[in-house]
N, C-alpha and C positions, 0 to 999 in steps of 0.2 A: 481770211486771216485778219486783214485790216478792219473788216466789219466787226469781228469779235473784239479787237483792241478798242475800237471806237465805242462799242457798246459797254465794255468794261470801264472805260474812262467816264462815260456818261453815268454809269451806275455809281462810281465812286464820287463823281462831282455832286450828284444830288443826294446819294445815300449817306455820304459821310457828314453832310451839313448838320443834321440833328445832333450827331455825336460831338462834332466840333462845338456846337452851341452849348452842349452840356459841359464840355471842358471849360469854356469861358465863363459859364455860370458858376462853376465851382471856383474858378479864379476869383470871381467877384465876391462870392460868399466868404472866401478865405480872406480877401483883402479888407472886407468889412468886419472881420473878427468873428464871423459865425462859426469857425472851426477851431478857434483858439483853445477853448476848454478841452476839446477832444484831443488836440495835438499835444497839449501839456499832459493830459492824462495818459496818453500813449507813451510819452517820454518817461513818466513815472513808472509805468508798467515795465517797459524795457529795462530800466535801471534796476528795478526790484527783482526781475527774473534772472539777472546775471548770476553766474555761479560764484560762491564765496571766494574771497582773496585771503591770503594769510594775514594774520594779525600784523599791523604795522608796528614793528618794534622800535621805530624811531620816535614814537610818541607814547608817553605814559599819562593817563588821566588819574588825578587824585580826586575822587568823587565823594563829597560829603553827603552821605545818605541819611535815611530816616533814623537808623540806629545811632549814627554819629550825633545827630541833632539831639536825640533823646539823652545821650550821654554828656552833653555839654551843660555847663552851669548856666550859661546864658545863650540866647539866640536873638539876633544874628551872632555869628561867630565873632568873638572878641578880637581886638587887635593883638592881644598877647597870644591867643591860640594861633592866630594866623602867622604871627612872627615866629613862634616856635616851630610851626609846620615848615615854613620857608627855610629856617635855619637847619632843620633836620635834612631837608632835601638838598640844600647846598653842600652838606657834608659828603654827598655822593657825587659831587662835581657834575651837575647837569650842564648842558650847553646853554639853555635858556629856560626860564620859568615864566609862564603866563598865568596871571591871576584873574580868572573870570568871576570875580566877586566884587561887588560895589564897595568902594571905600571913599566916598566923597565927604564923609563926616567921621570923626573919631568914634570908635566903639571901645570905650574903656572897659576894663583896664588894659594898659599896654600900648597906648598910642605912641609914646616916645620910643619904645622898643621897636615898633613896626617901622617908624621913620628911619631908625638906624639900619634896619635890615634893607629898606628900600634903597640904601646907598649902593647896594650891589648893582652893577651895570647890566647884569644878565636877567634882571627882573622887569617884566612888562606888566603894567597895570591897565585898567580900562576906563573908558568914558563912553557916554552916549551923547551924540551930537545932533540927532534929528529931533526937531521940535514935535510937541504933542499934536500940533495941527497937521503935520505930515505923517505922523505915525501915532494913531490914537492909543496904542497900548503902552507907549513908552514916553516918559518925559526926559528932557535933557538932564544928564548926570555928569557932574564934574569929576575929573580924575583926582587921585591923591595928590596933595600939595607937595609931598616930598619927592615926587618923581619928576625927572626932567622930560621935556617934550619928546625926546627920542625913546623914552621908556613908556610911552602912552599909546595905546591903540583903541580905536572905538570898536564896539561890538554890535552896532546897529545892523539890522537886517531889513531887506525890502521883500515883503511878501507879495505873491501874485494875487490876482483878483479872487481866486478860490481859497485864499488864506494859507497856501502852501509855499514853502521856501524852495527855490530852484536856482537862485543866483547868489553870488558872493560879492558883496560890496568891498572893494579894495581901498579906494580912496574917495574922498568927497571934499569939496570946498565949503567951508563953514566960516562965515564972517570974514571972507577974503583970506582965509588961512587954509592951506592944504592939510587935511587930516588923513592919517593912515590907520588901517584896521589892525586889530590884534593879530590876525593871521599873518599879515604882511610883516609886522614887526618881528614876529617869531621866526618867520622864514628868513628874513634878512639877517638876523643874528645867527641862526643855526647854520645857514649856508656860508656865512662869513668864516666860520671855523674850517670850511673846506675850500676857502679861497674863491668862492663864487659870489659875485656882487649883484645887486639889484640896480637896474638903470633903465633909461628910456630907450625904446627901439629907435634905430637910426632912420627907418623909413616912416615912422609915425611917432612923434614925440609924446603923444598922449597915451601910447600903448606901453605898458611895463614889460620889461624883459629881464628874466632871471637866467643868467648864463646864456645858453643858446635858445632858450624857450621863451616865446612871446606869449603873453597873457592876453589873448584876443578879446577885445572889449565887446560887451553886449550893446547893441543899438536898439532903438524902439521897434525895429522890424526883424530882429534876429529870430531865425527859425520859425516856430509857430507863434511867436509873440506878435501882437498887433498894437502899435502905439503904446508900448509899455513904458514905465518910468525908467529911463536909462540914465539918470543923474550920476555924476561921479564916474568912477572907473569900476565896471563890473565884469565878472566872468561867469559863465555857466558853472554850476557846482556839480562836479563829477564825484558823487559820493563813493566812498570806498565800499566795496561789496562785502556782504556777509552780515550775519546777525550780531557778531561781536568783532568789529574790525579793529578795535583798540583794546589794549590791556587797561583795565580800570581797577584801582585799589582804593580802599576806604581810608578815612582819616585814622581810624583805629589800627589799620594795617601798618601805617607809617609809624604811629606811636609805639606799636609793639614790635617793630622791626621785621614784619612779615613781608619783606620785599627783597628781591635780589639786587645787589649793587649795579649789575650790568643793565637792569631795567631803566636806570636813571643816569648813569654815567654817560656824558656826552650826548644825552638825549634831550628831547623837548618835553617838558613837564607842564601839564595844564591843571590848574586847580579850579574846581567849580562845584556847583550844587547838583547832586543827582537824587534829590528827594522830591517826590510828587507834591508834597505839601508846599514846597517853595515856589512851584509854578514857574520855574525857569526852564521853559521848553519851547520848542518850535514845531509847527505842524509840517509834516512831509509824508508823502506816500511813495517816495523813491527808494526807501531803504527798509530792510527787514529789521525789526527791533522787538524787544520784549514788550514795549509799550506801543501797541499798534497805532499808527497814524501820527506819532510825534516822537521826537528825540530831545534829549537835554541840550540846553544852550552850549555847555562846555563840549559836548560831542560835535555840535555844528562847527565850533572853532577847530576841533581836531580834524574834521573832514576837510575844511578849507585849507588848513596847513598841509595835510597829507597829500592832497591832490597836486599842490605846487611842488613840494620837495620831491615827490616820486616822479613827477614829469621831468624834473631836472636831472635827478640822479639815476632813475630807472627806466626812463623813456615811457612811462605810463601816459597814455594819451589824455589830453584835456578835451573837453567837449567843444566842438566847433561846428559851423554850418556853412553851406554854400551861400553865395550871393543870391539875391532874389531871382535873378535871371536863371541861374542854374536850377533853383528849386522849382520854378514854374515850368521849365523845360522838362524836368523829371516828372512832374504831374501830367504834363501834356503827353509825354511818351506812354505812360500807362493808360491814359484815356484813349489814345490812338490805337494802342494794342487791343483794347476792347472792341473798337470798330473793326480792326483788321481780323480779329478772331471771328467776329460775327459774320464777316464776309466769307472767310475761308471755310467756316463750318456751318454755313447757312442751311445745309441739308439735314443737319442733325441737331435739333435744339437741346436734347439731353446731353449730347457730347459737348456742345458749346457751354452749357451750364456747368458741366464738370470741369472743363478747361478753365473757365472764368474763376471758379472757386479755387482751383489749384494755383492759378496765376496770382490771385489775391493773397493766398498763403505765401507764395513765393515772394511777392512784394514786401510783405511784412517781415519775412525771414531775412531778406536782403538788408532791409533797414536795421533789423536787430543785430545782424552780424557786423555790419559796418559800424554801428554804435559800439559794439562789444570790442572789436579789434582796433578800430581807429578813432573812436570817439566822435564819429560823424553823425550828427542828428539830421535825418532826412524827414521830409513831410510824408509820413506813412498814411495818415488818415485821409488827406485829399487824394492821394494816389490810389488807395484801395477804393475810396468812394467813387471816383470817376470811372474806375475800371468796372465796378459793380453796376453803376448806372448805365454805362454804355454797353456792357456785356449782358447783364441780366435784363436790362430794358429791351435790348435787341432780342434776347431770348424769349421774353414774354410776348413780344410782337410776333416772333416766329411761331410760338405755340398758337397764337391767335390765327396767324396766316395759315398754318397747317390745318387747323380745324376748319377754316373757311375753305381751303382748297379741297379737303376731304368732302365737305358739304357740296362744293361745286362739282366734284367728280361724281358723287352719288346722283346729283341732279342731272349731270350730263349723261350718265348712263340711263337714268330714267327717261330723259328726253329722247335718247337714241332708241330705246325700246318703243316708246310711243311713236317716234318718227318712223321706225321700221314697220310697226303695226299699221300705221296710216298708209305707208307706201304699199304694203301688201294688200290692204283693203281697197285702196283707190285704183290700183293698177291690175295685178294678176287676178284678184278675186272678182273685180268688176268685169274683166275680160271673160273669166270663166262663167260668170252669171249670164253674160250676153250669149255665150255659146249654148248654155243650157236652155236659156229662154228661146233662142231661135230653133234649138233642136226640138222643142215641144210644139212650136207654132208652125213650122214648115219643114219640108224635107230639105235637108242640107245638101248643097253641092259639094262634091269631094274636094275640089280646089279651094273653095271658100273655107271649109273645115281645116284643111291643111294650113292655110294662111293664118287662121285665127289661133290654131294650136301653136304655130311657130311664134306668133306674137306673145302668147302666154309663156312659152318656153323662155324667150328672151327676157321677159319681165321677171320671171322667177330666178333666172340666172343673175340678173342685176341685183335683186335683193340678196341673194346668196353671196355675191361678190362684195356688196356693201358690208354685210355682217363679218365676212372674213377680213376685210381691210380694217374695219374698226377694231377687230380683235388684235391684229398684229401691229397697229400703228403705235409708235412710241410716244412718250409724254411731250415731245417737242414738236409734234405735228398733228394735223387733223385732216380727216378725209372729207373732201367737198366734191360732190358729183362723182366724176370718175378719176379725180386727181387728188394728190396729197399736197397739203399746204404746210410749209415750214413756219412754225410760230416764232422762230428766232429772227426772222426777217423784219425789216422796218414795217410798222403798222400799215402805212400806206400801201405797200406791196402786198401784205397779207390780205387786206380788205379788197383790193382790186382783184386778186386771184379768186377770192370767194365769189365776187360778182361775176367774173368771167366764167368760172366753172359752173355757176348756178344758172345763168341766163341761157345756156345752151341745152339745158335739160328738156326732156320731151313733155312739157306741160301744155295743155290746149291753148291757153290765152297768150302764151309767149309768141305764137305764130301771127297774132294780129297786131303786134307792136311795130309801129313804123318809125318812131323817133325814140332813141335811147340817149339820154343825157346823163353823164356821170362826172363827178368832180371829187377826186381823191387827192387831198393835200398832205404835204409833209408836216404841216404845222401841228397835227395832233400829237400831244405829249404822251408817249407810251412808256416813259421811264418808270412810272409808278405802277404799271400794270403787271400782274403776275401772269404766268403762262395760262393758268386756268381762266383768268379774266379775259385774256386774248382769245382763248378757245370759245368762251361764251359770247364774246362780241362777234366772232365768226358765225356761230350758230344763229345769233340774233339776225345778222344780215342775210344769211341763207334763208331762214324762215320767212323774213319779210318779203324777199324776192319771190320765193316759191308761192307765197300766198297770192301774189299778183298773178302768177301762172295758173293757179288753181281756181281763183274766185273772181278776178277782175274781168268780168265778161265785157266785151266790146272795147277793151283797152287798146289805145293806139300810141300812148306816150308814157314812157317810164323815165323817172328822174331819180338818180341815186347820188347822195351827197355825203361825203365823209370829210369834215373839216373842223377847224377850231376858230371860234368867233366870240369876241367879247369874253375871253377867258373861259369859254365853254367848249367842250368837245361835243360834236354833233354827228350822229349817224341818222340819215333820213332817207326813207324810200317813199316815193310819191308816184301815184298812177292816176289815170283819168277814166278808169273802168267804172262799172256800177258799184263796186265795192262790196264789203261784207254786210250781211243783214244784221239787224240789231241783236239777234240771238247769238251770233258768232263773234260780235265785235270785241267783247271783253272776256271771252272764255277760251278754253283749250290749253294744251300743254305749252304751246309756244308763248302765249300771253303770260302764263304763270312764270315761265323761264325768264321772260323779258323783265317782269316786275322784280323777280329775285335779283337779276343782274343789276337793275337800277338801284335797288336797295344796297347792294354790295358796293357799288361805285359812289353811293351817296348822291345819286342823280335822280332822273325822272324818266319814265316811259309813258308815251302817249300814243294812242291811235284814234284819229279823228277824221271827219269827212273833209274832203277838198271841194271847194266851190269852183265851178257849178256842179261838178261830179267827180267822183274818185275818192281815194283814201290816202291819208298820210300816216305813216308809221315812223315814230321818231324816238330816239334815245339820246339824252343829253346828260352830261356830268361835268362838274367843275374841274378844269384842267389842273389847278393848283392844289386840289385836295388830294392828299395821299395819306399814307399811314406812317406814323412816327417810326423811324428806323425801319425802313421797308426793305432792308437787305434780305 
């Protein structure tokens, strides 16, 4: 029992190391940003695959579309047109109106009228505060002069390296002045009507808190991001699900009264451009939309507002992540699962491949469901990657090992056939020939004939017993001489049993040996050897010793060494007989089997003369050379 436990511990200690190395390699690749693009793409995919949500009735978008632009007398929209639009909307008593249209300069006619309308405290205008050096698409744009600082919000966005938007910039310090975004200004005014205030979190003054909801800040290493631009106060953007998440009406609809009063009363109204020709859009793959790959800027503002007010009022989750330690522990767990599955299912590569595939799907599904239900963004790409590498890598090595084992088994069977044929030819057939030869040359004595026939009977029985035992032996043992050797034992013990069971066989030159020297060490590393390789090592040692008994005429000294030296494992059989002649030195089934074994172990087989006489038969292989993932 303890031997099995020790063997299992040894297998895990050496076998798990390549898989652990793969896990830390994935850690390194992720830390260097090698997986950032894939992780962000996976986040987009999960967000896009979510089932649609109901239209957010708390927000109405007034989108000035292509038809509205064609119907205008002038474009850009004049101050008078904008003032009339705001006045009409105010008649429905909205909670707050956000104007996502640039008004840094007068657009006559009607500038005085617009300034008068801007006196309404529930109107929020826009500015852009990021310089062109920091954002090549946008220049700094000033807000309307008639608006107070509390009525101004910036609409700058920070795009990721792939050009897509996934973060919402809430505040930023510009020229030593704290600036608030348009969504924050709208949220603040809207929730104030419900007696909910915006403040700093007590445990982190830099984190904003709305009611009981903390707006967790993005840092440079949040989730799949690696050294991202984390200036100001940012949160991950949890887009509202669905192709049409907000009600959108046109300028013409407002003018013609084609709106329901309750769409506007006590609601948030956003005014913006929804015309492709105006190019007020942002790239994103996280939402389904009529315009694949991008949505209008005013819709981005609506998504940013919607996620905060629904988190506060309806407990809709914001996106959040674990700390780095938790994420890397999550990745490690899936990588270790791949190693464990390979160990538990190492007898069935096809079953292992199926289980790894199912486990990978399960990992992705868990990540998707946690994002859907709780807003938790987990690293799905590195988790699935490390599971595949450890699982399918192990599977591939097992396929290779199975092919090699099958090859070895076929060679082992072929060797046994040749070995039995040689045994029959060298013993009973030779005895029978001797009887027949003597029968023709002289008159046989009855006692002599009985004796010779008895010897022949014993030899034939030995061959029959050998065939029977080789037929019934299981895969964990091998028949040597008249005994069975367990291949699960330590290699030192296995090889010594092979030596002991072979040296007592009835071969003519064993009888002349006066000195037997053997050295079987525990140092030979057998952890990387399969059962078939152990079996072949046993056959190699048996064949080498038997050759001494068959051919080493005049032998008086036999030396058998099994040890590890200079990081090499060595099995050597040395005698001082006359040795094999040149015709037999490099031929025969045993030599071919030894060469095949050396090739499999990435080692070397040699048979060479010993000075002043004798033969040395030697197999060596590097002790530290194994197979990657040798479970």
